[in-house]
C-alpha positions in Angstrom: 84.2 79.4 59.5 84.4 79.1 63.1 85.0 82.3 65.8 88.3 81.0 65.9 89.5 80.7 62.3 88.2 84.4 62.3 90.5 85.4 65.2 93.9 86.9 64.4 96.5 86.3 67.0 98.9 88.9 67.5 102.7 88.5 66.6 105.1 88.1 69.2 105.8 92.0 68.9 102.5 92.5 69.7 102.5 90.1 72.9 105.5 92.0 74.1 103.6 95.0 73.7 100.6 93.8 75.5 102.7 92.5 78.3 104.5 95.6 78.8 101.5 98.1 78.8 99.8 95.8 81.2 102.9 95.8 83.6 102.8 100.0 83.4 99.3 100.1 84.2 99.2 97.6 86.8 102.0 99.9 88.6 100.6 102.7 87.6 97.1 101.4 89.7 99.2 100.7 92.5 101.1 103.8 92.6 98.3 106.0 92.6 95.9 103.9 94.2 94.8 106.3 97.8 96.2 109.6 96.6 93.9 112.7 96.8 94.1 112.9 92.9 92.7 109.4 92.0 89.4 110.5 93.1 89.4 113.0 90.7 91.0 111.3 88.0 88.7 108.2 88.6 85.4 110.6 88.2 87.0 112.3 85.1 87.4 109.0 83.5 84.0 107.8 84.5 82.0 111.0 83.0 83.8 110.7 80.0 83.2 107.0 79.4 79.3 107.8 80.4 79.3 110.6 77.5 80.9 108.7 75.1 78.5 105.4 75.5 75.6 108.0 75.5 76.9 109.9 72.1 77.2 106.4 70.7 73.8 105.1 71.3 72.0 108.3 70.6 74.1 109.3 67.4 75.4 112.7 68.5 77.6 113.0 66.2 79.0 116.4 67.1 79.2 115.7 70.8 81.1 112.7 70.2 84.0 114.6 68.1 84.1 117.2 70.5 84.8 114.1 73.1 87.3 112.5 71.2 89.6 115.7 70.8 88.9 116.4 74.6 90.9 112.6 75.6 93.7 114.4 74.3 94.0 116.4 77.1 93.6 113.9 79.4 97.4 113.5 79.6 97.7 117.3 80.7 94.9 116.6 83.1 96.7 113.8 84.5 100.1 115.7 84.9 98.3 118.7 87.0 96.3 116.1 89.2 99.1 114.3 90.2 101.7 116.8 90.2 103.3 116.2 93.9 103.2 112.5 93.1 105.1 112.6 89.9 107.7 115.2 91.2 107.9 113.0 94.4 108.5 109.5 92.9 111.0 111.0 89.9 113.2 112.6 93.0 113.3 109.3 94.9 114.3 107.2 91.8 117.1 109.2 91.4 118.3 109.5 95.2 119.8 107.2 97.8 118.3 106.0 101.2 119.4 108.5 104.3 118.6 106.3 107.0 119.7 102.5 106.8 118.6 101.4 110.2 121.9 100.9 112.5 122.4 101.9 115.9 123.4 105.6 114.9 119.9 106.4 113.3 117.9 104.3 116.0 119.6 107.0 118.7 118.3 109.8 116.4 114.7 108.4 116.5 115.0 108.2 120.6 116.2 112.1 120.8 113.6 112.8 118.3 110.7 111.5 120.4 112.3 112.6 123.9 112.8 116.4 122.5 109.2 116.1 120.9 107.7 114.7 124.3 109.5 117.5 126.4 108.1 120.4 124.2 104.5 118.4 124.3 104.4 118.3 128.0 105.0 121.6 128.2 102.7 123.0 125.5 105.2 124.5 123.5 104.5 124.6 119.8 107.5 122.8 117.5 107.2 122.2 113.7 110.2 119.5 112.9 110.8 118.0 109.5 112.8 114.8 109.0 114.4 114.6 105.7 114.8 111.6 103.6 116.0 111.1 100.3 114.3 113.8 98.8 116.8 117.1 99.8 115.1 120.4 100.9 117.9 123.3 100.6 115.7 125.2 99.1 113.9 125.2 101.9 116.8 125.3 104.5 118.0 128.6 103.2 114.5 130.6 103.9 115.9 129.9 107.4 119.1 129.9 109.6 121.8 127.4 109.3 122.8 125.5 112.3 124.6 122.2 110.8 124.7 120.6 114.5 124.6 117.4 115.6 120.7 116.7 117.0 120.5 116.6 120.8 117.3 116.5 122.6 117.9 119.5 124.5 119.3 121.3 121.2 116.4 120.6 119.7 113.8 121.4 122.9 115.8 124.7 123.4 115.1 126.6 119.6 111.2 126.1 120.0 111.1 127.8 123.9 109.1 131.0 123.7 110.7 134.4 122.6 114.2 132.8 121.5 115.1 134.1 117.7 114.6 130.9 116.2 111.1 129.7 117.8 108.9 130.8 115.1 109.4 128.4 112.3 110.3 124.8 110.9 113.4 122.8 112.1 114.6 120.7 109.0 116.7 117.5 110.3 119.4 115.4 108.0 120.4 112.0 109.7 121.8 112.7 113.0 122.2 117.0 112.4 119.9 119.9 112.8 120.9 121.5 109.0 118.7 124.6 109.9 115.7 126.3 112.1 113.5 129.3 111.7 112.5 127.6 108.0 109.4 128.7 106.1 107.4 125.7 105.3 104.8 125.6 102.5 101.4 125.5 103.5 99.0 123.1 102.1 96.6 124.4 99.8 93.7 121.5 100.1 90.3 122.5 100.7 89.1 119.5 101.9 91.5 120.0 105.2 89.4 120.6 108.6 89.1 124.1 109.7 90.8 123.2 113.4 94.2 122.5 111.7 96.4 125.6 112.5 99.2 127.4 110.3 101.6 124.3 111.9 99.6 121.5 110.7 98.9 122.9 107.4 102.9 123.6 106.9 103.5 120.0 107.9 101.1 118.7 105.2 102.2 120.8 102.7 106.0 120.0 103.5 104.8 116.3 102.7 103.3 116.8 99.9 106.2 118.3 98.0 108.7 116.0 99.7 109.1 112.2 101.1 110.1 113.8 104.4 108.4 113.0 108.0 106.9 116.1 109.8 106.4 116.2 113.7 103.9 118.8 115.2 103.3 119.8 118.7 100.4 122.3 119.2 101.0 125.1 121.4 97.4 125.5 122.8 96.7 121.6 123.7 100.6 119.9 123.7 98.9 117.3 121.2 101.9 115.7 118.8 100.6 114.9 115.3 103.0 113.2 112.6 102.5 114.2 108.9 103.8 112.1 105.9 102.8 112.0 102.3 100.4 114.4 102.5 98.5 113.1 105.4 98.4 113.9 109.0 97.2 112.0 112.1 96.8 113.8 115.5 96.9 112.6 119.0 99.6 110.2 119.3 101.3 109.4 122.3 105.3 108.7 123.4 104.6 105.1 122.5 103.2 105.4 119.2 105.4 108.1 118.0 108.8 105.8 118.8 107.0 103.0 116.5 106.1 105.2 113.6 108.9 106.9 113.3 111.0 103.5 113.6 108.6 102.0 110.9 108.6 104.9 108.5 112.9 105.6 109.2 114.4 102.1 109.9 112.8 99.5 108.1 115.4 98.4 106.2 115.1 100.2 103.4 118.3 98.9 101.4 116.2 95.5 100.9 113.8 97.5 98.9 113.9 98.3 94.8 113.7 101.9 94.3 110.4 101.1 92.5 108.7 99.6 96.1 109.9 102.7 97.4 108.2 105.1 95.1 104.9 103.4 95.2 104.5 102.7 99.1 102.2 104.9 101.0 102.1 104.9 104.7 98.4 105.0 105.7 97.9 107.2 108.9 94.5 106.3 109.3 94.0 104.2 112.8 93.9 100.9 110.6 97.0 101.9 109.0 98.7 102.9 112.3 97.6 99.6 113.8 99.1 97.9 110.7 102.6 100.3 110.9 102.9 98.7 114.7 102.0 95.1 113.8 105.2 95.9 111.2 107.5 97.5 114.2 106.5 94.4 115.9 107.8 91.7 113.3 111.0 94.0 112.5 111.8 93.8 116.7 111.3 90.4 116.7 113.4 89.4 113.6 116.3 91.6 115.1 116.2 89.9 118.0 116.1 86.2 116.6 119.4 87.6 114.5 120.9 89.0 117.3 120.5 85.4 119.1 121.6 83.9 116.0 124.4 85.6 116.2 125.4 84.7 119.3 
């Protein structure tokens, strides 16, 4: 009897289950790749596999029984480790895009860049969160409601020293300043650099819980930083800031599926920023070509 005769091929229902599981695992790997909990979960899985192999080879029955029952709690560990990512993903699936790439929103980006650069030139500390799909009403309630149209002059004046609302964060939704003097949650990650101040940690903490983009101006050096998806990049100049905001906020999100938006992570490393510049240039070239085509 050959090996092929001994094989039992699954029925159509079994094939369907295999396909569903394969697709599910594929998208899970893509979504969680590069997140801060991925290394922890990978190390845990590797450790369990090694322990199970050792216990099987050396017939350590008691230890094998403990490990087999411990694997049940991996689901709980998975939820705890990836809690911020899971909450943000579920929130994104149930919301609609705020920015759609029209002319009005491009003006908002220009106003944001102008105000941030003015504050950076004068070394005035600032913390501005740009709300996207996930709403931040609970954080807005910790500050003072403004609900006024965004202008560079108004945004810059909020952070001038000795003004009532300068100490805290500003939340922007669309083309309006919703609230000022808000308390942003601080990141509790132990691996963050000790040189990061309270504003930078608040920016990271805010982006860990939401899909917002947070802009930071250092009061000591006037350096501009941008935080997104729990990551932060420092030392951003005006040109780079404009390109990054365009790439994040105005990159034609209506053409992307919600699942694609959930799994997409922006890399704020030097390589990621270079890739963002390339994407921005491609989008500008496409818009210019479409403009001449319409003529």
